[in-house]
Every structure is written in C-alpha cells, then in structure tokens.
C-alpha positions as CSV (number, residue, x, y, z in Angstrom):
1,M,-0.3,-0.1,-0.2
2,D,1.3,3.3,-0.9
3,S,1.9,5.2,2.3
4,D,0.9,8.4,0.9
5,S,-2.4,7.5,-0.3
6,D,-3.9,7.1,3.1
7,S,-1.8,10.1,5.1
8,D,-5.0,11.9,5.5
9,Y,-7.4,9.4,6.9
10,G,-9.0,10.7,9.7
11,G,-11.0,7.6,10.3
12,E,-13.9,7.3,12.7
13,A,-13.6,4.9,15.8
14,P,-15.0,1.5,14.1
15,H,-16.6,-0.1,17.0
16,Y,-17.1,1.6,20.2
17,P,-17.0,5.2,20.6
18,R,-14.1,6.6,22.6
19,D,-12.7,10.1,23.1
20,L,-9.1,9.6,21.9
21,P,-7.7,7.5,19.1
22,N,-5.9,4.1,19.5
23,I,-3.0,3.5,17.4
24,L,-1.1,0.3,16.6
25,I,2.6,0.7,15.4
26,T,3.7,-2.8,14.2
27,G,6.8,-4.3,12.0
28,T,9.3,-6.7,12.1
29,P,11.6,-6.7,15.2
30,G,14.4,-3.7,14.8
31,T,12.0,-1.7,12.2
32,G,12.1,1.1,14.9
33,K,8.5,0.2,16.7
34,T,9.3,1.2,20.3
35,T,11.3,4.4,19.2
36,T,8.6,5.4,17.2
37,S,5.9,4.5,19.7
38,E,7.7,6.9,22.5
39,M,8.3,9.6,20.2
40,A,4.8,9.6,19.1
41,A,3.4,9.3,22.5
42,E,5.3,12.3,23.4
43,A,4.2,14.2,20.3
44,T,0.4,13.0,20.4
45,G,0.0,12.8,24.4
46,L,-1.2,9.2,24.1
47,T,0.1,6.7,26.3
48,H,2.4,4.0,24.9
49,I,1.9,0.5,25.8
50,N,4.7,-1.7,24.7
51,V,3.8,-5.2,24.6
52,G,6.8,-7.3,25.0
53,D,7.3,-5.5,28.2
54,L,3.8,-6.0,29.3
55,V,3.9,-9.8,28.5
56,K,7.4,-10.0,30.7
57,A,6.1,-8.0,33.4
58,K,2.7,-9.6,34.0
59,A,3.7,-13.2,32.9
60,L,1.4,-13.5,30.0
61,H,3.5,-16.2,28.1
62,E,3.7,-19.9,28.1
63,G,7.9,-20.0,29.0
64,L,10.8,-19.3,27.0
65,D,11.7,-20.6,23.3
66,K,15.0,-21.4,23.9
67,D,15.8,-21.6,19.9
68,Y,14.3,-18.0,19.5
69,D,15.4,-16.6,22.9
70,T,11.8,-15.4,23.0
71,Y,8.7,-15.7,25.3
72,I,5.7,-17.9,24.1
73,L,2.8,-15.4,24.0
74,D,-0.4,-16.5,25.7
75,E,-2.5,-14.7,23.4
76,D,-5.8,-15.2,25.3
77,K,-4.0,-14.1,28.8
78,L,-2.7,-10.7,26.8
79,I,-6.0,-9.9,25.1
80,D,-7.9,-10.2,28.1
81,E,-5.3,-8.0,30.1
82,M,-5.4,-5.6,27.7
83,E,-9.0,-5.1,26.7
84,D,-10.0,-2.8,29.8
85,M,-6.8,-0.3,28.9
86,V,-7.2,0.3,25.3
87,R,-11.5,0.8,25.5
88,P,-11.2,4.2,26.5
89,G,-8.5,5.0,23.6
90,G,-5.6,7.1,24.0
91,K,-3.1,4.4,23.6
92,I,-0.2,3.7,21.1
93,V,0.3,0.1,21.2
94,D,3.9,-1.2,20.1
95,F,4.1,-4.8,18.9
96,H,5.9,-7.1,16.4
97,S,2.5,-9.2,15.6
98,C,-0.7,-7.5,14.4
99,D,-3.6,-10.3,13.7
100,I,-4.0,-11.2,17.4
101,F,-5.5,-8.1,18.3
102,P,-9.2,-7.3,17.5
103,E,-10.0,-5.1,14.7
104,R,-12.3,-2.7,17.0
105,W,-9.4,-1.7,19.1
106,F,-7.6,0.4,16.4
107,D,-8.2,3.7,14.4
108,L,-4.9,3.3,12.7
109,V,-2.3,0.5,11.9
110,I,1.1,1.8,11.1
111,V,3.2,-0.9,9.7
112,L,7.0,0.1,9.6
113,R,9.3,-1.3,7.2
114,T,13.0,-1.1,7.1
115,D,15.4,-1.9,4.5
116,N,17.6,-5.1,4.8
117,G,20.9,-3.3,4.7
118,V,19.9,-1.4,7.6
119,L,17.5,-3.9,9.6
120,Y,20.7,-6.8,9.8
121,P,22.7,-4.6,11.7
122,R,20.1,-3.3,13.9
123,L,19.3,-7.3,14.9
124,E,22.8,-8.1,15.2
125,S,23.7,-5.2,17.6
126,R,20.7,-6.5,20.0
127,G,22.7,-10.0,20.2
128,Y,20.4,-12.3,18.2
129,N,21.2,-15.4,17.4
130,A,21.8,-16.3,13.4
131,L,18.5,-18.4,13.6
132,K,16.4,-15.3,15.0
133,I,18.4,-12.9,12.8
134,N,17.5,-14.8,9.9
135,E,13.9,-15.7,10.5
136,N,13.2,-11.8,11.1
137,M,15.1,-10.7,7.8
138,E,13.0,-13.4,5.9
139,C,9.7,-11.6,7.6
140,E,10.8,-8.5,6.6
141,I,11.6,-9.3,3.0
142,M,8.5,-11.5,2.5
143,Q,6.4,-8.5,4.1
144,V,4.7,-10.8,6.6
145,V,3.7,-8.1,9.1
146,L,2.2,-5.8,6.4
147,E,0.2,-8.8,4.9
148,E,-1.0,-9.7,8.3
149,A,-1.9,-6.2,8.8
150,R,-3.9,-6.0,5.5
151,E,-5.4,-9.1,6.2
152,S,-6.8,-8.3,9.6
153,Y,-7.8,-4.5,9.3
154,A,-9.8,-2.2,7.0
155,K,-7.3,-1.5,4.1
156,E,-8.2,2.2,4.7
157,I,-6.4,2.1,8.6
158,V,-3.7,0.4,7.3
159,I,-0.5,2.5,6.5
160,E,3.0,1.3,5.4
161,L,5.8,3.8,6.5
162,Q,9.6,3.5,6.1
163,S,11.7,3.5,9.2
164,D,15.4,3.5,8.3
165,S,16.5,6.5,9.8
166,I,16.0,8.9,12.7
167,E,15.0,11.5,10.1
168,Q,12.6,8.9,8.7
169,M,11.3,8.1,12.3
170,E,10.7,12.0,13.0
171,E,8.9,12.4,9.7
172,N,6.5,9.4,10.8
173,V,6.0,10.9,14.0
174,S,4.8,14.3,12.4
175,R,2.3,12.0,10.1
176,I,1.1,10.4,13.2
177,K,0.6,13.7,15.5
178,A,-1.2,15.3,12.1
179,W,-3.4,12.1,11.9
180,K,-4.4,12.3,15.4
181,D,-5.1,16.0,15.4
182,Q,-7.1,15.2,12.3
183,W,-9.0,12.3,14.0
184,M,-10.0,14.7,16.8
185,I,-11.6,17.2,14.6
186,N,-13.5,14.2,12.8
187,N,-14.7,12.4,16.1
188,R,-15.6,15.7,17.9
189,K,-18.5,15.4,20.0
190,D,-20.8,18.2,19.4
191,E,-21.9,19.5,23.0
C-alpha cells in the first residue's frame, strides 16, 4: 500500500466510541517500533503500551522458546489483560505482531518497514542469534507483518511507513501527530 495515499485518513472509531484514538505500531523486530512509539506518544499525548514489556511484566506467556530466545505468547491472557486498557482510547500499542488484536481496538495501524541493509545490523546489535536474525530478515523481505495487517484490518486504516533513519522516524511521528489531530476534529462530539 502506498503510504501517501492514506496519510490523510481521519477515520472514525470503528466499533465503540472513544474520546481518543488507538494506534497500533507494528513491524518486524528492529524496524523502530518502540522508538517511534515513544516519540509519537510524546508528540500526541497518547499513552505508549509496549506489549513485549507487558508480556514479561505480567507473565502473559507460556515459557521461553530457547531456540529463538523469546517468550511464547499466551494470546488469550494478553487480550484479556489489554481489553480494559485500550477500550477508552488514547493508546499507542507497540508490538511485532498485529493479527492477534481485535480489529475494534484500533483506528490506525502503522506497519514500519526497514531496508534489509539497515535491519540486519540493528538485529545483530541486539545480540540476536543467527536463527532469530534470519527469521526476522525473511519476515521483512516477505512483508509478513504488512500482509498480516492488510488481512486483519480495514485497508483504509493500514499505513506502511519506511523507518530506516532517525529523520524518517521523525517524519513518521509528524504524520502520526497530524493524523491524530485530524481524528480529533473528525470525531469531535457536539456539545
């Protein structure tokens, strides 16, 4: 999906009304989700939820996958834990997978993409083992997260943004803030 074609989407809350939008920022590990989410939360006043941290803090997993050095997510526990958090809106949710979340939760889904020449060193610098690096590289090449987003959410709320540099991240945050401001105008409640 061409990211420019949907940049002005101001979308209405799809399933239940809320005063603030919810945004999902997703992408292959190493694409800049957490950095972008933190910057966007600061720029918009929305609250950042790092799902990976939540899974660890609340033990929303079924143990550790030793081959990939990652937790095995308990999706039911995670959804139950997050439902009340996201219902009122005002959240930026940051996670590498997107198809586990109910469509009604989000007003905007951003899929961050990163050039392989940039992504590989980012994954290496995290100390990922070769198996984990190769799987993540393959996921990015095959656009796995982007396809999951397109299959799981309405096409008009899914936006693909490039995230190779700090400058691009800053541009992405500016776009997110502009989108949030437009959402607020479009969803203003008449008093």
